[in-house]
C-alpha positions as CSV (number, residue, x, y, z in Angstrom):
1,M,12.8,32.4,-32.8
2,E,15.6,34.9,-32.3
3,G,19.2,35.1,-33.5
4,S,20.4,33.1,-36.4
5,S,20.6,29.4,-37.3
6,V,21.9,27.3,-40.2
7,A,19.7,24.5,-41.3
8,G,21.6,21.2,-41.5
9,S,24.6,22.7,-39.7
10,E,25.2,19.5,-37.8
11,R,26.6,17.8,-40.9
12,P,30.5,17.7,-41.2
13,R,32.1,20.7,-42.8
14,P,34.2,20.1,-45.9
15,G,38.0,20.1,-45.4
16,P,40.5,22.2,-47.2
17,E,40.5,20.0,-50.2
18,A,36.8,20.2,-50.8
19,A,35.3,21.8,-53.9
20,P,34.3,25.5,-53.7
21,A,30.9,25.9,-52.2
22,A,28.0,27.6,-54.1
23,V,27.0,30.9,-52.8
24,P,23.6,31.1,-51.0
25,G,23.1,34.5,-52.6
26,I,19.4,35.2,-52.6
27,L,18.0,36.9,-49.5
28,H,14.4,37.1,-48.6
29,L,13.3,39.7,-46.0
30,D,9.9,39.8,-44.4
31,M,9.0,42.4,-41.8
32,D,7.4,40.9,-38.7
33,A,3.6,41.6,-38.4
34,F,4.3,44.7,-40.4
35,F,1.1,46.8,-40.3
36,A,0.5,45.9,-36.6
37,A,4.1,46.6,-35.8
38,V,3.9,50.0,-37.4
39,E,0.8,50.8,-35.4
40,Q,2.5,49.7,-32.1
41,A,5.6,51.8,-32.9
42,A,3.5,54.8,-33.7
43,K,1.2,54.4,-30.6
44,P,3.0,53.9,-27.3
45,S,-0.2,52.8,-25.5
46,L,-0.5,49.8,-27.8
47,R,3.0,48.4,-27.3
48,G,2.9,44.8,-25.9
49,K,-0.8,44.6,-26.4
50,P,-2.8,42.7,-29.1
51,V,-3.4,44.8,-32.2
52,V,-5.5,43.8,-35.3
53,V,-5.4,45.8,-38.5
54,G,-8.0,45.4,-41.2
55,G,-11.5,46.1,-42.4
56,L,-13.7,46.9,-39.4
57,G,-17.2,46.3,-40.8
58,P,-19.2,43.2,-40.5
59,R,-17.6,41.8,-43.7
60,G,-14.1,43.0,-42.9
61,V,-11.1,40.7,-42.9
62,V,-7.8,40.8,-40.9
63,A,-4.8,42.2,-42.8
64,T,-2.3,41.7,-40.0
65,A,-2.4,40.7,-36.4
66,S,0.3,41.5,-33.8
67,Y,2.0,38.5,-32.2
68,E,0.2,39.3,-29.0
69,A,-3.1,38.8,-30.9
70,R,-1.9,35.7,-32.7
71,R,-1.6,34.0,-29.3
72,F,-5.4,34.1,-29.3
73,G,-5.6,32.5,-32.7
74,V,-6.1,35.6,-34.8
75,H,-4.4,35.5,-38.2
76,S,-4.4,37.3,-41.5
77,A,-7.3,36.7,-43.9
78,M,-9.6,35.7,-41.0
79,A,-13.0,37.3,-40.8
80,M,-12.8,40.3,-38.5
81,A,-16.0,39.2,-36.7
82,Q,-14.2,36.0,-35.7
83,A,-11.1,37.9,-34.7
84,R,-13.3,40.0,-32.3
85,R,-14.7,36.8,-30.8
86,L,-11.2,35.3,-30.3
87,C,-9.6,38.5,-28.9
88,P,-12.2,41.0,-27.8
89,N,-9.8,43.1,-25.9
90,A,-7.5,43.8,-28.9
91,A,-7.2,47.2,-30.5
92,F,-9.0,46.9,-33.9
93,L,-7.6,49.5,-36.3
94,S,-8.2,50.4,-39.9
95,G,-5.2,50.6,-42.2
96,R,-3.0,53.7,-42.7
97,F,-1.5,53.1,-46.1
98,H,0.7,56.3,-46.1
99,A,2.3,55.3,-42.8
100,Y,3.1,51.8,-44.0
101,R,4.5,53.1,-47.3
102,Q,6.8,55.6,-45.4
103,V,8.3,52.8,-43.4
104,S,8.5,50.6,-46.5
105,E,10.5,53.2,-48.3
106,V,13.1,53.2,-45.6
107,V,13.3,49.4,-45.6
108,M,13.7,49.2,-49.4
109,R,16.4,52.0,-49.4
110,T,18.3,49.9,-46.8
111,L,18.1,46.8,-49.0
112,R,19.3,48.8,-52.0
113,E,22.4,49.7,-50.1
114,L,23.2,46.0,-50.0
115,S,22.5,45.3,-53.7
116,P,21.0,47.0,-56.8
117,L,18.9,43.9,-57.4
118,V,16.0,44.3,-55.0
119,E,12.6,42.8,-56.0
120,P,9.8,44.1,-53.8
121,V,7.0,41.6,-53.4
122,S,4.9,43.9,-51.2
123,L,5.4,46.8,-48.8
124,D,6.9,44.5,-46.2
125,E,8.6,41.8,-48.3
126,A,11.4,41.7,-50.9
127,F,14.1,39.5,-52.5
128,V,17.7,40.7,-52.8
129,D,20.5,39.2,-54.9
130,L,23.5,39.5,-52.7
131,R,25.8,38.4,-55.5
132,A,25.1,41.6,-57.5
133,G,25.9,43.9,-54.6
134,V,29.0,45.5,-53.1
135,H,29.8,42.2,-51.3
136,G,29.5,40.0,-54.4
137,A,33.2,39.5,-55.0
138,A,33.9,38.9,-51.3
139,L,31.1,36.2,-51.3
140,A,32.7,34.5,-54.3
141,E,36.1,34.5,-52.5
142,A,34.5,33.1,-49.3
143,A,32.9,30.3,-51.4
144,E,36.4,29.4,-52.6
145,R,37.3,28.7,-48.9
146,G,34.3,26.4,-48.5
147,E,30.9,26.2,-47.0
148,R,31.8,27.4,-43.5
149,A,33.3,30.6,-44.8
150,V,30.5,31.6,-47.2
151,V,27.8,30.8,-44.7
152,A,29.5,32.8,-42.0
153,M,29.8,35.8,-44.3
154,V,26.2,35.6,-45.4
155,E,25.1,35.4,-41.8
156,A,27.1,38.5,-41.0
157,L,25.6,40.5,-43.9
158,A,22.1,39.5,-43.0
159,E,22.5,40.3,-39.3
160,D,23.9,43.7,-40.2
161,L,20.9,44.3,-42.4
162,R,18.5,43.4,-39.7
163,A,20.3,45.7,-37.3
164,D,20.2,48.5,-39.8
165,I,16.5,48.1,-40.3
166,R,15.8,48.1,-36.6
167,A,18.0,51.1,-36.1
168,R,16.2,53.1,-38.8
169,T,12.6,52.0,-38.1
170,G,12.4,50.5,-34.7
171,L,10.9,47.4,-36.3
172,T,12.1,43.8,-36.6
173,A,12.5,41.7,-39.7
174,S,13.0,38.0,-40.4
175,V,15.5,37.0,-43.0
176,G,16.1,33.8,-45.0
177,V,19.1,33.2,-47.3
178,A,19.5,30.4,-49.8
179,G,20.5,29.6,-53.3
180,T,17.0,30.0,-54.8
181,K,14.0,32.2,-54.3
182,L,11.9,29.2,-53.1
183,L,14.4,28.2,-50.4
184,A,15.0,31.8,-49.3
185,K,11.3,32.4,-48.8
186,L,11.0,29.1,-46.8
187,A,14.1,30.1,-44.7
188,S,12.5,33.5,-43.7
189,E,9.3,31.7,-42.7
190,R,11.3,29.4,-40.5
191,A,13.1,32.4,-39.0
192,K,10.0,34.2,-37.8
193,P,9.7,36.2,-35.7
194,D,12.9,38.4,-35.6
195,G,15.3,35.7,-36.7
196,L,17.7,34.6,-39.4
197,V,18.0,31.2,-41.2
198,V,20.5,30.3,-43.8
199,F,20.1,27.2,-45.9
200,P,23.7,26.2,-46.9
201,P,24.3,25.2,-50.6
202,G,23.6,21.7,-51.7
203,R,20.9,21.0,-49.1
204,D,17.8,22.0,-51.2
205,R,16.2,18.6,-51.5
206,E,17.1,17.7,-47.9
207,V,15.3,20.8,-46.7
208,L,12.3,20.4,-49.0
209,A,11.6,16.7,-48.7
210,P,9.7,16.7,-45.3
211,L,7.6,19.8,-46.0
212,P,3.9,19.5,-46.9
213,V,3.1,20.1,-50.6
214,R,1.5,23.4,-49.8
215,A,5.0,24.8,-49.2
216,L,5.6,24.8,-52.9
217,W,4.6,27.9,-55.0
218,G,1.5,27.2,-57.1
219,V,0.0,24.6,-54.7
220,G,-3.2,25.8,-53.3
221,P,-5.9,23.8,-51.5
222,A,-7.3,22.3,-54.7
223,T,-4.0,21.2,-56.1
224,A,-2.9,19.9,-52.6
225,E,-6.1,17.8,-52.5
226,H,-5.5,16.5,-56.0
227,L,-2.0,15.4,-55.0
228,R,-3.2,13.9,-51.7
229,R,-5.7,11.7,-53.5
230,A,-2.7,10.5,-55.6
231,G,-0.8,9.7,-52.3
232,L,1.5,12.7,-52.6
233,K,1.5,14.6,-49.3
234,T,5.0,15.9,-48.9
235,V,7.4,17.7,-51.2
236,G,9.6,14.6,-51.1
237,D,6.7,12.5,-52.4
238,V,6.4,14.8,-55.3
239,A,10.1,14.9,-56.0
240,E,10.3,11.1,-56.2
241,Q,7.6,10.9,-58.9
242,P,8.6,10.8,-62.6
243,E,7.7,14.1,-64.3
244,G,5.2,12.3,-66.5
245,V,3.1,11.4,-63.5
246,L,2.7,15.0,-62.4
247,V,2.0,16.1,-66.0
248,R,-0.8,13.6,-66.2
249,L,-2.2,14.8,-62.9
250,L,-1.8,18.5,-63.3
251,G,-1.2,19.3,-66.9
252,Q,2.0,20.1,-68.8
253,A,3.0,23.5,-67.5
254,H,1.9,23.0,-63.9
255,G,3.2,19.4,-63.7
256,H,6.6,20.3,-65.1
257,G,7.0,23.4,-62.9
258,L,6.0,21.6,-59.7
259,H,8.3,18.7,-60.4
260,A,11.3,21.1,-60.8
261,L,10.4,23.0,-57.6
262,A,10.1,19.8,-55.6
263,R,13.6,18.9,-56.7
264,G,14.9,22.2,-55.6
265,E,15.3,23.5,-59.2
266,D,14.2,27.1,-59.2
267,A,15.8,29.2,-61.9
268,R,13.8,32.4,-61.2
269,Q,16.1,35.4,-60.9
270,V,15.7,38.5,-58.7
271,V,14.2,41.2,-60.9
272,A,14.6,44.8,-59.8
273,E,12.0,47.4,-60.2
274,R,9.3,45.1,-61.5
275,D,6.7,47.3,-63.2
276,A,3.2,47.3,-61.9
277,K,0.7,45.9,-64.4
278,S,-2.3,47.7,-62.9
279,I,-3.5,49.9,-60.1
280,S,-6.9,49.2,-58.5
281,V,-9.0,49.9,-55.4
282,E,-12.2,48.3,-54.2
283,D,-14.6,48.4,-51.2
284,T,-16.7,45.7,-49.7
285,F,-19.8,47.2,-48.1
286,D,-21.3,46.4,-44.7
287,T,-24.7,45.9,-46.3
288,D,-25.5,45.3,-50.0
289,L,-26.0,48.5,-51.8
290,V,-29.2,48.8,-54.0
291,D,-29.7,52.5,-54.4
292,R,-28.2,53.6,-57.7
293,Q,-27.4,57.1,-56.5
294,R,-25.3,55.6,-53.6
295,L,-23.6,53.3,-56.0
296,R,-22.6,56.1,-58.3
297,A,-21.3,58.1,-55.4
298,E,-19.2,55.2,-54.2
299,L,-17.9,54.6,-57.7
300,E,-16.8,58.2,-58.0
301,R,-15.0,58.0,-54.7
302,L,-13.2,54.9,-55.8
303,A,-12.3,56.5,-59.1
304,R,-10.7,59.4,-57.3
305,R,-8.7,57.1,-55.1
306,C,-7.5,55.0,-58.0
307,V,-6.4,58.1,-60.0
308,A,-4.6,59.5,-56.9
309,R,-2.7,56.2,-56.6
310,L,-2.0,56.3,-60.3
311,R,-0.5,59.8,-60.1
312,E,1.5,58.9,-57.0
313,A,3.2,56.3,-59.1
314,G,3.8,58.8,-61.9
315,R,1.8,56.7,-64.3
316,S,-1.2,56.9,-66.6
317,G,-3.3,54.1,-68.1
318,R,-5.5,53.2,-71.1
319,T,-7.9,50.6,-69.8
320,I,-10.5,51.4,-67.2
321,V,-12.0,48.5,-65.3
322,V,-15.1,48.3,-63.1
323,K,-15.5,45.3,-60.8
324,V,-18.9,44.4,-59.3
325,R,-19.6,41.6,-56.9
326,R,-23.3,41.1,-56.5
327,H,-25.4,39.9,-53.6
328,D,-25.1,36.3,-54.8
329,F,-21.3,36.5,-54.9
330,A,-21.3,36.5,-58.7
331,T,-18.4,38.8,-59.8
332,L,-18.5,40.8,-63.0
333,T,-15.9,43.0,-64.7
334,R,-16.4,45.5,-67.5
335,S,-13.7,47.5,-69.2
336,D,-13.1,50.2,-71.8
337,T,-9.7,50.8,-73.5
338,L,-9.1,54.4,-74.3
339,P,-7.3,55.7,-77.5
340,A,-4.5,57.1,-75.3
341,P,-3.3,56.9,-71.7
342,T,-4.8,59.2,-69.1
343,D,-4.5,60.2,-65.5
344,D,-7.5,62.6,-65.7
345,V,-10.0,61.8,-62.9
346,R,-12.8,63.2,-65.1
347,V,-12.1,60.6,-67.8
348,V,-11.8,57.7,-65.4
349,T,-14.9,58.6,-63.5
350,E,-17.0,59.1,-66.7
351,V,-15.9,55.8,-68.2
352,A,-16.4,53.9,-64.9
353,R,-19.8,55.4,-64.6
354,R,-20.8,54.2,-68.0
355,L,-19.5,50.7,-67.4
356,L,-21.4,50.5,-64.1
357,E,-24.7,51.5,-65.9
358,A,-24.2,48.4,-68.1
359,V,-24.4,46.0,-65.1
360,D,-27.6,44.8,-63.4
361,T,-27.3,45.8,-59.8
362,S,-30.9,45.5,-58.9
363,G,-30.3,42.6,-56.4
364,G,-27.7,44.6,-54.5
365,V,-23.9,45.1,-54.7
366,R,-21.6,43.5,-52.1
367,L,-18.3,44.9,-53.5
368,L,-17.4,47.6,-56.0
369,G,-14.0,48.3,-57.5
370,V,-12.2,50.6,-60.1
371,G,-9.0,49.7,-61.7
372,I,-6.6,51.1,-64.4
373,S,-4.3,48.9,-66.5
374,G,-2.3,49.3,-69.6
375,L,0.0,51.6,-67.7
376,A,2.3,54.2,-69.3
377,D,4.6,57.0,-68.3
378,F,2.8,59.8,-70.2
379,T,-0.7,61.2,-70.6
380,Q,-2.9,62.7,-73.3
381,E,-3.8,66.1,-72.0
382,D,-6.9,66.5,-74.2
383,L,-8.1,63.0,-73.9
384,F,-11.4,64.0,-72.2
385,V,-12.2,66.1,-75.3
386,A,-11.2,63.3,-77.6
387,L,-13.6,60.9,-75.8
388,G,-16.4,63.4,-75.8
389,G,-17.5,65.1,-72.6
390,P,-20.8,64.9,-70.9
391,E,-22.3,67.2,-73.5
392,D,-22.3,64.7,-76.4
393,G,-22.0,61.4,-74.4
394,A,-19.5,59.9,-76.8
395,A,-17.4,57.0,-75.4
396,P,-15.7,53.8,-76.6
397,A,-17.9,50.8,-76.6
398,A,-17.5,48.5,-73.6
399,D,-16.0,45.2,-74.6
400,G,-17.3,43.5,-71.5
401,T,-14.4,41.1,-71.4
402,G,-11.7,43.1,-69.6
403,G,-10.1,41.4,-66.6
404,W,-9.9,43.0,-63.2
405,A,-7.0,45.4,-63.0
406,G,-5.8,44.1,-59.7
407,E,-5.4,40.4,-60.5
408,P,-3.6,38.4,-57.8
409,G,0.2,38.4,-58.3
410,T,0.4,41.8,-60.0
411,A,2.1,44.7,-58.4
412,G,-1.1,46.6,-58.6
413,A,-2.9,44.1,-56.5
414,R,-0.2,44.0,-53.9
415,A,0.1,47.7,-53.8
416,D,-3.5,48.2,-52.7
417,V,-2.6,47.9,-49.1
418,D,-5.2,50.2,-47.7
419,G,-7.7,47.9,-49.1
420,A,-7.4,46.3,-45.7
421,G,-8.8,49.4,-44.1
422,G,-8.2,52.9,-45.5
423,D,-11.6,54.3,-46.7
424,G,-13.2,51.0,-45.7
425,A,-11.9,49.0,-48.6
426,V,-12.3,45.6,-47.1
427,G,-14.4,46.3,-44.0
428,G,-16.9,48.6,-45.7
429,V,-17.4,52.3,-45.6
430,G,-18.2,52.4,-41.9
431,P,-20.8,54.4,-40.1
432,V,-21.2,58.0,-40.8
433,G,-21.3,60.2,-37.8
434,A,-23.9,62.9,-37.2
435,S,-23.3,66.4,-35.9
436,P,-24.7,66.7,-32.4
437,A,-25.6,70.3,-33.2
438,T,-27.3,69.9,-36.6
439,G,-27.9,66.2,-37.0
440,A,-26.1,66.5,-40.4
441,A,-23.9,63.6,-41.6
442,V,-20.2,64.2,-41.3
443,A,-17.3,62.2,-42.5
444,P,-16.5,59.1,-40.4
445,W,-13.5,59.0,-38.1
446,R,-11.6,55.7,-38.5
447,P,-10.0,53.8,-35.6
448,G,-6.3,54.4,-35.8
449,Q,-6.6,57.5,-37.9
450,D,-4.0,60.3,-37.3
451,V,-5.5,63.6,-36.1
452,H,-4.3,66.9,-34.7
453,H,-5.7,69.3,-32.2
454,P,-4.3,72.8,-31.7
455,E,-4.2,72.5,-27.9
456,Y,-3.5,68.8,-27.4
457,G,-1.3,68.1,-30.4
458,P,-1.0,64.9,-32.4
459,G,-3.1,61.9,-31.6
460,W,-5.1,59.0,-33.1
461,V,-8.8,58.0,-33.1
462,Q,-9.7,55.2,-30.7
463,G,-13.3,55.1,-31.8
464,S,-16.4,57.1,-32.7
465,G,-20.2,56.8,-32.5
466,V,-23.4,58.6,-31.4
467,G,-21.9,61.9,-32.5
468,R,-18.7,61.6,-30.5
469,V,-15.1,60.7,-31.3
470,T,-12.5,59.5,-28.8
471,V,-8.9,60.4,-29.3
472,R,-5.7,59.4,-27.6
473,F,-3.1,62.1,-27.7
474,E,0.4,60.7,-28.0
475,R,3.5,60.6,-30.2
476,P,5.8,57.7,-31.2
477,D,8.4,59.2,-28.8
478,S,6.1,60.0,-25.9
479,P,4.7,58.0,-23.0
480,P,1.2,56.6,-23.4
481,G,-1.1,59.5,-23.8
482,R,-4.4,60.7,-22.3
483,V,-7.8,60.0,-23.9
484,R,-10.2,62.9,-24.7
485,T,-13.6,62.9,-26.3
486,F,-15.0,65.5,-28.8
487,A,-18.0,66.1,-31.0
488,V,-17.5,64.4,-34.4
489,D,-17.7,67.8,-36.1
490,D,-15.4,69.7,-33.7
491,P,-13.6,72.1,-36.0
492,D,-10.4,71.9,-33.9
493,L,-10.0,68.2,-34.6
494,T,-8.5,67.7,-38.0
495,P,-7.0,64.7,-40.0
496,A,-3.2,64.7,-40.0
497,D,-0.3,63.0,-41.7
498,P,1.5,60.1,-39.9
499,L,4.4,61.1,-37.7
500,P,7.7,59.5,-38.5
501,L,8.6,56.5,-36.3
502,V,11.4,57.0,-33.7
503,P,13.8,54.2,-33.5
504,P,14.7,53.0,-30.0
505,A,17.7,54.7,-28.3
506,G,20.9,52.9,-28.7
């Protein structure tokens, strides 16, 4: 879907004597196939071709698929093995968190030019309250002139926003605008890809009624099945029920909330700069890990990544959490709460190691994670001494009840984007290459990874194995580049930072 549309626009417009229209002032922006789109923009040879980003191991899952790959049935959260069967000729890449974050920062800055009330939901998605921005007064004046005027102004603002984002990043965004968060989100989904949909004021129940119940926030597969058994399949079915019926079916809080949403009653406000509740990283391994020494090494690597993420956010934390998913899919968490916040990698590693020792891993570990919660803006410099270093072994007692730091819905969970690839977070750690000269293990090269060669310049890894790594040398602003192969331990081939995207001319 391209361009813009107004849902329900076939209805007669109010005349000059009509009451002022409400302002559809909440905008929801969702970048189109964001991770894959960034990869295509950065890699000229992939433009117009199917691209799948995610974990590349046997247990990996798809984070994002380009629209070219979606035509083959590939979608997010699909097992990577199934995606390979559906679209074997796609480019399968691990995630590049830093590249995605760079582009996200440009997008969020652009949104803040429109309004100070910007609520990021993830790197590629945000709500904006247009009424709080520089155009708030003009929107109110347009509403005084009726629905046609206010919708026309909202459309113009949203189209200008989409044009600005495309000019600055080269990527497309879908935008929905409505009077509530729920409707704005539904509008942006209807606008995909690369479109704009505005739901005029006063049409909430009309828009919602025919949708399946899964369209409502808080309705997952289990709740949808519960409602279906009660004969409630659409949002309109739910809205027609007395609130008491839903309370009996789903409980007081859920029933009350769902009844309100089904009737278009969504009082949630756009909240700027929502604080992250936690920061976490985790890896799912290609094969279950049994060796304790390997588990300790993986835990230490995760602790370093988690602390690096913590420091990037300018935060510290008090509660250290270790998450273990065993071979039988049983998931355990253990936590310690420190006497003061820290961002010291030694402290985090030491506490995480002790927590892991308290978990029975003899049957094998499928997933391992480290998280930090209880975030603060300061640190305790001598915390490691206060805890007791390796010499005396002192440490707080594990309470064994701490929750996983990256619970769904928290900013910490959403921020862990390179969990879809990165160091192998979803897809596993990947195969370790071996030096052709010595046979020694060397760090793995990840498909999609940025590299640099002193003779050939910037490029990216297409694949590696049997002691060799294949690299395509190209830039965002170059034609598709040539492919060259090197030994995995070639000293001239080094990891590199992502190059900035180059918006299209004009």
